[in-house]
C-alpha positions as CSV (number, residue, x, y, z in Angstrom):
1,M,-11.8,-46.5,47.4
2,G,-15.4,-47.0,47.5
3,A,-17.7,-44.2,49.5
4,L,-18.6,-46.7,52.2
5,C,-14.7,-47.6,52.9
6,L,-14.1,-44.0,52.5
7,A,-16.8,-43.1,55.2
8,L,-15.5,-45.7,57.7
9,L,-11.8,-44.8,56.7
10,L,-13.0,-41.0,58.4
11,A,-14.8,-42.3,60.9
12,A,-11.6,-44.2,62.4
13,C,-10.1,-40.9,61.9
14,R,-12.3,-38.9,64.3
15,E,-12.9,-41.4,66.7
16,H,-8.9,-43.1,66.9
17,A,-7.0,-40.1,65.5
18,P,-4.5,-41.7,63.7
19,A,-0.8,-40.3,63.9
20,M,0.2,-37.9,61.2
21,W,2.5,-38.8,58.6
22,D,4.3,-36.6,56.0
23,P,5.6,-38.4,53.2
24,R,8.2,-36.1,53.0
25,S,10.1,-38.4,55.9
26,I,11.2,-41.1,52.9
27,E,12.9,-38.3,50.4
28,P,16.3,-39.1,51.7
29,S,15.8,-43.1,50.8
30,I,14.5,-42.1,47.1
31,P,16.3,-39.3,46.2
32,E,16.5,-39.8,42.3
33,V,12.8,-40.3,42.9
34,V,12.3,-36.9,43.9
35,A,15.2,-35.1,41.6
36,A,12.6,-36.5,38.4
37,L,9.4,-35.0,40.1
38,R,11.4,-31.6,40.5
39,R,12.5,-31.6,37.0
40,G,9.1,-32.9,36.0
41,E,10.1,-36.0,34.9
42,A,7.3,-37.8,35.8
43,Q,8.1,-40.5,33.6
44,V,11.4,-41.0,34.8
45,A,10.4,-40.9,38.5
46,L,7.6,-43.8,38.0
47,Q,10.4,-46.2,36.2
48,A,12.8,-45.2,39.3
49,I,9.9,-46.1,41.7
50,D,10.0,-49.4,39.5
51,A,13.7,-49.6,40.2
52,R,13.6,-49.7,43.2
53,L,9.9,-52.1,43.6
54,L,12.0,-54.9,41.8
55,A,15.1,-54.2,44.2
56,G,13.2,-54.4,47.2
57,T,14.7,-51.1,48.1
58,A,11.4,-49.2,48.0
59,P,10.4,-47.7,51.6
60,E,6.8,-47.8,52.7
61,G,5.4,-44.5,51.3
62,C,6.7,-45.0,47.8
63,D,2.5,-45.0,46.3
64,H,2.2,-41.2,47.5
65,Y,5.6,-40.3,45.2
66,R,3.9,-42.7,42.4
67,G,0.8,-40.8,42.6
68,L,2.2,-37.8,41.9
69,A,4.2,-38.5,39.1
70,L,0.9,-40.5,37.8
71,A,-1.1,-37.2,38.3
72,D,1.9,-35.0,36.6
73,L,1.3,-37.1,33.8
74,G,-2.7,-36.5,33.4
75,R,-3.7,-39.9,34.6
76,S,-5.8,-39.4,37.8
77,A,-7.6,-42.6,38.0
78,E,-4.2,-44.4,38.4
79,A,-2.9,-41.7,40.3
80,L,-6.3,-41.6,42.7
81,A,-5.6,-45.4,43.0
82,A,-1.7,-45.1,43.8
83,F,-3.2,-42.3,46.7
84,E,-5.9,-44.5,48.3
85,R,-3.3,-47.6,48.5
86,E,-0.8,-44.8,50.1
87,L,-4.0,-44.4,52.8
88,V,-4.5,-47.6,53.6
89,V,-0.7,-47.8,54.6
90,H,-0.6,-44.3,56.0
91,P,-4.3,-43.2,57.3
92,G,-2.5,-40.1,58.8
93,N,-1.0,-39.1,55.2
94,G,-3.1,-35.7,55.1
95,R,-1.0,-34.8,51.8
96,A,-2.8,-37.8,50.2
97,H,-5.6,-36.8,51.1
98,G,-5.4,-33.5,49.4
99,M,-4.0,-35.2,46.3
100,A,-7.0,-37.9,46.1
101,A,-9.7,-34.9,46.7
102,D,-7.5,-33.4,43.5
103,M,-8.2,-36.5,41.5
104,L,-11.6,-37.2,42.6
105,L,-12.1,-33.8,41.5
106,E,-10.6,-34.0,38.0
107,L,-12.6,-37.5,38.1
108,G,-16.1,-35.7,38.8
109,R,-16.6,-36.9,42.0
110,L,-17.3,-33.5,44.0
111,D,-18.8,-35.5,47.1
112,E,-15.8,-38.2,47.6
113,A,-13.4,-35.6,47.2
114,R,-15.3,-33.3,49.8
115,A,-14.7,-36.2,52.5
116,H,-10.9,-36.2,51.4
117,I,-10.5,-32.7,52.1
118,E,-12.4,-33.2,55.6
119,A,-9.7,-35.2,56.4
120,G,-6.8,-33.5,55.1
121,R,-7.1,-30.7,56.6
122,L,-7.1,-32.0,60.3
123,L,-3.8,-33.9,59.1
124,A,-1.8,-31.6,57.2
125,T,-2.0,-28.1,58.1
126,D,1.2,-27.4,56.3
127,F,0.0,-28.1,53.1
128,P,-1.1,-25.4,50.7
129,Y,-1.8,-27.3,48.2
130,M,-5.0,-28.6,50.1
131,V,-6.6,-24.9,51.1
132,L,-6.1,-25.0,47.1
133,V,-8.2,-28.1,46.5
134,A,-10.4,-26.7,49.0
135,G,-11.0,-23.8,47.2
136,R,-11.5,-25.8,43.5
137,V,-14.1,-28.1,45.6
138,A,-16.0,-24.7,46.8
139,L,-16.1,-23.4,43.7
140,Q,-17.6,-26.4,41.6
141,S,-20.1,-26.2,44.3
142,A,-20.8,-23.0,43.8
143,D,-20.0,-21.8,46.9
144,D,-18.1,-18.4,46.4
145,A,-17.7,-17.5,50.1
146,L,-15.8,-20.6,50.7
147,A,-14.2,-20.6,47.1
148,Q,-12.9,-16.8,48.2
149,D,-11.4,-17.7,51.7
150,A,-9.7,-20.7,50.6
151,Y,-8.0,-19.3,47.6
152,S,-7.2,-15.9,49.1
153,T,-5.7,-18.3,52.0
154,Y,-3.6,-20.0,49.7
155,L,-1.9,-16.8,47.9
156,Q,-0.4,-16.0,51.4
157,A,1.1,-19.4,51.3
158,D,2.5,-19.0,47.7
159,R,1.7,-15.6,44.9
160,T,4.2,-16.8,41.9
161,S,3.7,-20.4,41.0
162,A,1.3,-21.4,38.3
163,Q,-1.4,-22.5,41.2
164,A,-1.2,-18.7,42.4
165,A,-2.1,-17.7,38.7
166,E,-5.1,-20.1,38.9
167,A,-6.0,-18.6,42.2
168,H,-6.0,-15.3,40.8
169,Y,-8.1,-16.4,38.3
170,A,-10.8,-17.9,40.4
171,L,-11.1,-14.6,42.3
172,S,-11.3,-12.6,39.5
173,Q,-14.2,-14.8,38.0
174,I,-15.6,-14.2,42.0
175,A,-15.3,-10.9,42.2
176,A,-17.3,-10.8,38.2
177,R,-20.1,-12.2,40.1
178,A,-20.0,-10.4,43.0
179,G,-20.2,-7.2,41.0
180,D,-16.7,-6.2,41.4
181,P,-15.7,-5.0,38.0
182,A,-12.4,-3.3,39.5
183,R,-11.3,-5.8,42.0
184,A,-12.2,-8.6,38.8
185,A,-9.9,-6.8,36.5
186,E,-7.2,-6.7,39.1
187,H,-7.1,-10.6,39.7
188,A,-7.0,-11.2,36.1
189,R,-4.5,-9.1,35.3
190,T,-2.1,-10.8,38.0
191,S,-3.2,-14.4,36.6
192,E,-1.9,-13.5,33.0
193,Y,1.1,-12.1,34.4
194,L,1.9,-15.0,36.3
195,E,0.9,-17.2,33.5
196,R,3.1,-15.5,31.4
197,V,6.3,-15.8,34.1
198,N,5.6,-19.3,34.6
199,Q,5.8,-20.0,31.0
200,Y,9.3,-18.1,30.5
201,R,10.8,-19.8,33.5
202,N,9.5,-23.2,32.9
203,H,11.1,-22.6,29.2
204,Y,14.2,-21.1,30.5
205,L,14.4,-24.6,33.0
206,Q,13.9,-26.6,30.7
207,R,16.6,-24.7,28.1
208,L,19.3,-25.0,31.2
209,A,18.4,-28.8,31.6
210,D,19.1,-29.2,28.1
211,D,22.2,-27.0,28.3
212,P,23.3,-26.0,31.9
213,A,26.2,-23.4,29.6
214,D,23.4,-21.5,28.3
215,T,23.8,-18.1,29.2
216,E,20.9,-16.8,27.8
217,A,18.7,-18.9,29.5
218,A,20.8,-18.4,32.4
219,L,20.3,-14.4,32.4
220,G,16.5,-14.9,31.6
221,L,16.2,-16.7,34.9
222,A,17.7,-14.1,36.2
223,M,15.8,-11.5,35.2
224,I,12.5,-13.3,35.8
225,Q,13.2,-13.2,39.4
226,L,14.2,-9.7,39.6
227,D,10.5,-9.1,38.1
228,L,8.7,-10.9,40.7
229,F,10.6,-9.0,43.7
230,R,9.7,-5.8,41.9
231,E,6.2,-6.4,41.4
232,V,4.9,-9.2,43.3
233,Q,7.1,-9.2,46.8
234,P,10.2,-8.5,47.9
235,D,11.5,-11.8,49.4
236,P,15.3,-12.2,49.6
237,H,14.2,-15.9,47.9
238,Y,14.1,-14.4,44.7
239,L,16.9,-12.1,45.0
240,A,19.0,-15.2,46.0
241,L,17.5,-17.0,43.3
242,A,18.7,-13.9,40.8
243,E,22.5,-14.2,42.2
244,E,22.7,-17.9,41.2
245,A,22.2,-17.3,38.0
246,L,23.8,-14.2,37.7
247,Q,27.2,-15.7,38.7
248,E,26.4,-18.4,36.0
249,V,26.7,-15.8,33.2
250,L,29.5,-13.8,35.3
251,A,31.7,-17.6,35.3
252,A,31.1,-17.3,31.7
253,Q,31.0,-13.9,30.7
254,P,33.2,-11.5,32.9
255,A,32.1,-8.2,31.0
256,H,28.8,-9.1,30.4
257,A,27.1,-5.6,31.3
258,T,23.7,-6.4,31.7
259,A,24.6,-9.2,34.0
260,L,26.9,-6.9,36.0
261,L,24.3,-4.3,36.6
262,D,21.6,-6.8,37.5
263,L,23.5,-8.0,40.0
264,G,24.6,-4.2,41.1
265,F,20.7,-4.3,41.5
266,V,20.6,-7.7,44.1
267,R,23.3,-5.9,46.1
268,S,21.2,-2.6,46.1
269,A,18.2,-4.2,47.3
270,Q,20.2,-6.1,50.3
271,G,21.3,-2.5,51.3
272,R,25.3,-3.3,49.9
273,Q,25.4,-0.2,47.9
274,E,29.1,-0.1,47.9
275,E,29.4,-3.0,46.5
276,A,26.7,-2.2,43.9
277,L,28.4,0.9,42.8
278,A,31.1,-1.3,42.2
279,L,29.2,-3.4,39.9
280,Y,27.3,-0.6,37.8
281,M,30.8,1.1,37.7
282,Q,31.8,-2.4,35.7
283,A,29.1,-2.7,33.8
284,A,29.4,1.0,32.6
285,A,32.8,-0.1,31.6
286,A,31.9,-3.1,29.5
287,D,29.3,-0.8,27.5
288,P,30.0,2.5,27.1
289,G,26.5,3.4,25.6
290,H,24.9,2.1,28.3
291,A,22.7,5.1,30.4
292,G,21.2,2.6,32.6
293,A,24.4,1.4,34.2
294,R,25.6,5.4,34.6
295,R,22.3,6.3,36.1
296,N,22.1,2.9,38.6
297,A,25.9,4.0,39.6
298,G,24.5,7.8,40.7
299,L,22.1,6.5,42.7
300,A,24.3,4.2,44.3
301,A,26.9,7.2,44.8
302,A,23.8,9.4,45.9
303,A,23.0,6.7,48.9
304,L,25.7,6.7,50.0
305,G,25.9,10.7,50.7
306,R,28.4,11.5,47.8
307,P,26.2,13.6,45.7
308,E,28.7,15.2,43.4
309,E,29.6,11.7,42.5
310,A,26.4,11.1,41.8
311,L,26.0,14.2,39.6
312,V,29.0,13.3,37.8
313,W,27.3,9.8,36.9
314,F,23.4,11.5,36.3
315,E,25.2,13.9,33.5
316,Q,27.6,10.8,31.8
317,A,23.6,8.9,31.6
318,L,22.1,11.7,29.9
319,S,24.9,12.0,27.3
320,V,24.5,8.4,26.5
321,A,20.7,8.1,27.1
322,S,18.5,8.2,23.7
323,A,14.8,7.4,24.5
324,P,12.8,10.2,26.0
325,A,11.5,8.1,28.5
326,E,14.7,7.3,29.8
327,R,15.8,10.8,29.0
328,G,13.2,11.7,31.5
329,R,14.2,10.0,34.3
330,I,17.6,10.9,34.3
331,L,16.5,14.4,34.2
332,Y,14.7,13.7,37.2
333,D,17.1,12.4,39.0
334,L,20.1,15.0,38.0
335,A,17.4,17.4,38.9
336,R,17.1,15.9,42.3
337,G,20.8,15.6,42.6
338,L,21.6,19.2,42.2
339,E,19.0,20.4,44.7
340,Q,20.6,17.9,47.2
341,A,24.0,19.7,46.1
342,G,22.9,23.0,46.9
343,R,22.5,24.2,43.5
344,P,18.9,25.2,43.1
345,A,19.3,27.4,39.5
346,E,20.6,24.5,37.8
347,A,18.2,22.3,39.4
348,L,15.4,24.4,38.4
349,S,16.9,25.0,34.6
350,R,16.9,20.8,34.7
351,Y,13.3,20.6,36.3
352,R,12.0,23.2,33.0
353,E,13.8,20.9,30.6
354,L,12.4,17.7,32.1
355,V,8.8,19.4,31.7
356,A,9.3,20.5,28.4
357,T,10.6,17.4,26.9
358,A,9.2,14.5,28.8
359,P,6.4,15.5,31.0
360,G,5.4,12.0,31.5
361,E,8.3,11.4,33.7
362,A,8.0,14.8,35.6
363,R,6.8,13.4,38.7
364,D,6.5,16.6,41.1
365,A,8.4,18.7,38.9
366,A,6.2,21.4,38.9
367,E,6.0,21.8,42.9
368,R,9.7,21.3,42.4
369,I,10.1,24.1,40.2
370,A,7.2,26.6,42.5
371,A,9.4,25.5,45.7
372,L,12.4,26.9,43.8
373,G,11.0,29.9,42.9
374,G,10.1,29.1,39.3
C-alpha cells in the first residue's frame, strides 16, 4: 500500500470511523493455524492456511494470521503485504495496523509506520503490542520522552516476555542518555534476567513438545514459573502454570523430592499451609538429606502456630545442612522459633552461633542478642 493510499485510508478512518474488528473472532474457525503459531511453528501455520484456501474453508481475516506467520519467519515485506490486504477487507482491524507498523519499521519506512500507529491506537486499545511498536518508532525517531512513556506503559501489561526484556533494554538506553546510570543498570539487569528466563523457558517448552514425558524439562519449566513469581510479580497465574508442570512430574515420579518441595511452596503461597506442610514432610521422607524440605516444614508449622513442632524440623534441618549460608538461614529460623516458644536463653545461644559462623545471614541477630540481654 503506497503512502497516498494509506493517507486516504486514514482519512476515511477519521471521517467514517470504521467499526473495530478483532481478528481473534475467527480463531475458533482456524484452530490448527492458531495452535501452530502458539507452538512457534510458523511454516506449519502457513501450510494450514493454504490448505484451507484450497478447500474453500478459509474465513475472511486469514491474511492477518498469514502476516503473523510470515513475521515470525522474518519475511517482513511479505508479512506487510498480508496485513495490508487484511486492512482492505477489515479497515477496523487495529491489530493489523500495529503489525503493519512493526513490519514497516523493520523495512526502514518510519513515516508510514507512524501513520499505522496513529490509526491502530484508536482501533486496538486492548493490544499492548501496539504500545511496544509505538515505543520502537519513538526510539528510532530519537523521541526519548515518548519512547520511555510507551515502554513503561507496555511493561504494565507484560512483565516477563522477550518483549518485556526488549522494553527494559530500551529504558536502560534512555536512562543512560538521561544521565541516570543507576536506573540504566537496573533496567539492564532486568533485561538480561528476562532474556535468560525466556531462553530457558523456550528450551524446556521445545523439549516437552518433542517428548511430553520429559519430567526434567517439566520440572525446569515449573522452576522458571516459580522464579518469576518470586522475582518479578506474585501473580497466581505463575503458580498455576508451575503446579500443572509439577503434577506432571509427580504423576511419573510420586516421590520426587524437588517436585514435592516446589509444590509445597505453591501451596504455601496460596495460603494452604496444612497442605504445604504435608508436601514438605513427603519431600523430607523422599530425601533424608534434604535440609531445605525440613526447613520449609518448620516454617509451615510455625505459620500454623505450632512452634514446638517447627523447632523439631529446624533442628533436623540443621543436622543435615552443610553449606554455611544454608546453615545460617536455618540457625536464624531456629533462634526466632526458640524466642517464639519462650526459650530466650537457647535463642540467645543460637544467635551467637549464627553471628560467629554465618555473619552474612545474621540479619537482625545483633539487635536480638541485645534485646535478649546478650
